[in-house]
KEGULUM-571628 format. One record per residue (C-alpha): residue number from 1; residue in three letters; x, y, z. Coordinates in steps of 0.02 Angstrom, whole numbers. Layout:
   i  aa   east  north     up
 NUM ala      X      Y      Z
...
//
This chain:
   i  aa   east  north     up
   1 unk   -291   2095    249
   2 unk   -212   2201     96
   3 unk    -51   2111     27
   4 unk     21   2260     77
   5 unk    -19   2292    263
   6 unk     89   2242    404
   7 unk    -11   2195    552
   8 unk     62   2141    724
   9 unk    -53   2015    804
  10 unk    -90   1945    990
  11 unk   -117   1755   1028
  12 unk   -130   1693   1201
  13 unk   -166   1505   1210
  14 unk   -195   1403   1061
  15 unk   -339   1232   1130
  16 unk   -478   1124   1051
  17 unk   -647   1208   1071
  18 unk   -713   1070   1197
  19 unk   -868   1081   1304
  20 unk   -823   1136   1492
  21 unk   -934   1108   1660
  22 unk  -1134   1094   1610
  23 unk  -1075   1071   1410
  24 unk  -1024   1271   1422
  25 unk   -887   1339   1305
  26 unk   -729   1369   1410
  27 unk   -682   1534   1483
  28 unk   -554   1573   1364
  29 unk   -636   1541   1201
  30 unk   -776   1626   1274
  31 unk   -668   1786   1317
  32 unk   -566   1772   1145
  33 unk   -392   1707   1206
  34 unk   -403   1560   1131
  35 unk   -391   1503    951
  36 unk   -402   1295    921
  37 unk   -257   1215    837
  38 unk   -358   1206    659
  39 unk   -385   1399    665
  40 unk   -220   1443    686
  41 unk   -183   1331    545
  42 unk   -299   1413    405
  43 unk   -225   1584    467
  44 unk    -45   1529    421
  45 unk   -105   1460    275
  46 unk   -170   1631    214
  47 unk    -51   1747    298
  48 unk    115   1794    269
  49 unk    204   1763    433
  50 unk    357   1882    449
  51 unk    479   1921    608
  52 unk    452   2057    725
  53 unk    632   2102    705
  54 unk    605   2132    503
  55 unk    489   2268    565
  56 unk    590   2332    693
  57 unk    730   2371    566
  58 unk    617   2456    440
  59 unk    583   2582    598
  60 unk    717   2615    633
  61 unk    794   2655    452
  62 unk    629   2751    439
  63 unk    614   2616    261
  64 unk    458   2541    207
  65 unk    377   2398    303
  66 unk    384   2234    260
  67 unk    180   2167    231
  68 unk    131   2040    335
  69 unk     91   1951    480
  70 unk    189   1989    652
  71 unk    133   1826    755
  72 unk    167   1862    947
  73 unk    115   1740   1093
  74 unk     68   1819   1280
  75 unk    117   1717   1448
  76 unk    187   1585   1441
  77 unk     64   1408   1426
  78 unk     92   1249   1430
  79 unk     27   1221   1248
  80 unk    148   1308   1147
  81 unk    273   1174   1154
  82 unk    139   1079   1041
  83 unk    156   1230    921
  84 unk    318   1213    854
  85 unk    278   1094    704
  86 unk    138   1211    655
  87 unk    259   1362    657
  88 unk    387   1301    549
  89 unk    430   1439    445
  90 unk    315   1555    536
  91 unk    443   1655    645
  92 unk    344   1710    820
  93 unk    380   1803    963
  94 unk    342   1717   1108
  95 unk    281   1849   1268
  96 unk    328   1756   1452
  97 unk    277   1809   1608
  98 unk    428   1751   1723
  99 unk    339   1710   1884
 100 unk    203   1609   1793
 101 unk    280   1436   1745
 102 unk    260   1261   1784
 103 unk    362   1272   1956
 104 unk    261   1409   2029
 105 unk    183   1393   2200
 106 unk      7   1459   2111
 107 unk    -59   1538   1961
 108 unk   -122   1690   1922
 109 unk   -290   1737   1986
 110 unk   -366   1757   1824
 111 unk   -331   1564   1775
 112 unk   -395   1513   1924
 113 unk   -529   1602   1913
 114 unk   -554   1542   1748
 115 unk   -495   1356   1807
 116 unk   -654   1368   1937
 117 unk   -775   1405   1823
 118 unk   -741   1288   1661
 119 unk   -740   1131   1794
 120 unk   -868   1207   1944
 121 unk   -988   1067   2017
 122 unk  -1116   1192   2057
 123 unk  -1206   1298   1919
 124 unk  -1231   1462   2012
 125 unk  -1153   1545   2175
 126 unk  -1155   1672   2266
 127 unk  -1027   1742   2393
 128 unk   -992   1896   2507
 129 unk   -824   2003   2545
 130 unk   -791   2154   2650
 131 unk   -995   2183   2612
 132 unk   -963   2165   2416
 133 unk  -1105   2034   2354
 134 unk  -1052   1934   2183
 135 unk  -1148   1809   2104
 136 unk  -1159   1725   1934
 137 unk  -1227   1568   1828
 138 unk  -1140   1457   1739
 139 unk  -1316   1371   1670
 140 unk  -1283   1458   1489
 141 unk  -1145   1531   1391
 142 unk  -1227   1712   1413
 143 unk  -1236   1697   1580
 144 unk  -1040   1619   1601
 145 unk   -985   1753   1457
 146 unk  -1039   1887   1571
 147 unk   -916   1830   1720
 148 unk   -771   1792   1605
 149 unk   -783   1967   1498
 150 unk   -788   2102   1638
 151 unk   -904   2112   1759
 152 unk   -877   2149   1940
 153 unk   -799   1991   2005
 154 unk   -692   1959   1856
 155 unk   -629   2141   1905
 156 unk   -592   2104   2090
 157 unk   -516   1964   2051
 158 unk   -373   2032   1912
 159 unk   -345   2203   2019
 160 unk   -434   2210   2169
 161 unk   -373   2186   2351
 162 unk   -416   2018   2398
 163 unk   -396   1912   2251
 164 unk   -350   1755   2356
 165 unk   -512   1770   2479
 166 unk   -617   1803   2338
 167 unk   -551   1621   2247
 168 unk   -567   1529   2420
 169 unk   -732   1588   2429
 170 unk   -780   1525   2237
 171 unk   -695   1382   2269
 172 unk   -805   1318   2408
 173 unk   -985   1393   2326
 174 unk   -939   1294   2157
 175 unk   -887   1135   2268
 176 unk   -701   1122   2221
 177 unk   -549   1103   2248
 178 unk   -398   1189   2162
 179 unk   -271   1078   2110
 180 unk    -60   1076   2193
 181 unk    -12   1076   2023
 182 unk   -104   1206   1924
 183 unk     32   1282   1884
 184 unk    106   1144   1781
 185 unk    -69   1107   1698
 186 unk    -49   1270   1638
 187 unk    113   1343   1590
 188 unk    288   1306   1535
 189 unk    423   1250   1641
 190 unk    571   1376   1631
 191 unk    698   1233   1569
 192 unk    569   1248   1411
 193 unk    587   1432   1380
 194 unk    746   1385   1280
 195 unk    658   1287   1159
 196 unk    568   1405   1079
 197 unk    713   1498   1042
 198 unk    796   1327    972
 199 unk    651   1336    853
 200 unk    680   1482    790
 201 unk    580   1606    878
 202 unk    597   1765   1012
 203 unk    561   1783   1190
 204 unk    505   1932   1253
 205 unk    476   2024   1425
 206 unk    308   2013   1498
 207 unk    341   2078   1666
 208 unk    374   1957   1818
 209 unk    199   1927   1894
 210 unk     78   2023   1761
 211 unk     11   2166   1857
 212 unk     -9   2308   1776
 213 unk    142   2412   1763
 214 unk     91   2590   1790
 215 unk     43   2532   1961
 216 unk    195   2502   2024
 217 unk    312   2618   2120
 218 unk    491   2640   2014
 219 unk    591   2536   2116
 220 unk    461   2387   2076
 221 unk    425   2437   1889
 222 unk    624   2419   1859
 223 unk    630   2263   1942
 224 unk    483   2192   1839
 225 unk    554   2255   1669
 226 unk    741   2230   1717
 227 unk    712   2051   1805
 228 unk    595   1994   1658
 229 unk    711   2055   1535
 230 unk    864   1976   1602
 231 unk    796   1809   1628
 232 unk    739   1812   1457
 233 unk    896   1885   1367
 234 unk    763   2011   1285
 235 unk    764   2165   1197
 236 unk    565   2205   1169
 237 unk    406   2198   1292
 238 unk    234   2161   1278
 239 unk    141   2270   1421
 240 unk     27   2168   1527
 241 unk   -123   2192   1480
 242 unk   -106   2352   1368
 243 unk    -52   2449   1513
 244 unk     55   2576   1476
 245 unk    103   2767   1504
 246 unk    267   2871   1482
 247 unk    337   2827   1655
 248 unk    325   2635   1589
 249 unk    419   2667   1429
 250 unk    559   2766   1509
 251 unk    584   2617   1642
 252 unk    593   2482   1476
 253 unk    721   2610   1389
 254 unk    799   2577   1555
 255 unk    793   2413   1559
 256 unk    867   2408   1406
 257 unk    713   2362   1284
 258 unk    706   2435   1121
 259 unk    521   2408   1088
 260 unk    343   2381   1178
 261 unk    183   2302   1115
 262 unk     27   2370   1167
 263 unk   -152   2299   1138
 264 unk   -202   2453   1015
 265 unk   -245   2389    852
 266 unk   -201   2548    767
 267 unk   -135   2533    600
 268 unk     65   2528    579
 269 unk    167   2628    465
 270 unk    348   2712    453
 271 unk    358   2801    573
 272 unk    264   2731    725
 273 unk    335   2733    902
 274 unk    447   2558    925
 275 unk    383   2581   1116
 276 unk    197   2602   1061
 277 unk    175   2455    936
 278 unk     -4   2413    890
 279 unk    -59   2234    902
 280 unk   -226   2154    836
 281 unk   -311   2043    951
 282 unk   -322   1858    891
 283 unk   -494   1832    924
 284 unk   -546   1677    826
 285 unk   -684   1792    735
 286 unk   -526   1901    696
 287 unk   -416   1756    639
 288 unk   -555   1691    512
 289 unk   -580   1860    444
//
């Protein structure tokens, strides 16, 4: 990165690169949504972390942008608390999906899907639902990556009409039982959210359930944005999966949100629309560059 550039980075998980079932790389790592603590530490040592609010102030004043790296973290994962010593002097914005917490009745379907693949007891599977057939192999990283990075089964779990039924079949096919405490293994407790603020960081809205906001009707869209912003005392939003349109932006403004973060890695420059801020995907390869 040039010394004069301003970039917003989108992190998710920060986990050791530990082999999972059958010696395969973990799902989040294969997807690019996990960096290791060492990779994050190295990145921080080479960057100039700046607060998102300093970028927003510059945009509001049509002033030159402060050069540096804005750190954002999406979703609400449990290990974020362990990052606080590492992030001393590096202000970050944490975007929380407010129904994804340790006391939730169940984890998000994609997180459940990844847990099943990472803990499988069978290396291959074939399942069927409503006439659709899905199959996969965990015998190589390439086979597992095909299941994680797109593919019909991942799409059906993430946005199809019957994710619970698919996950139930996959659980049986992989000879597993989903633990009742999976949400507490994955996510922060609601009472932990304040610790991020106390450490000098900011909280942002990320919806209530991590569904695509463009697919919600007017009432549900307003409720998701308003409730998540209120619960977190947030003034900015990261659109879940980068999914937004003009209707979502208008609803975000109506909820009192003054900036919206996308998943589009465009250049950030004076005059950028605060409701359409670009972010760079913080994959292991990207943070090492």
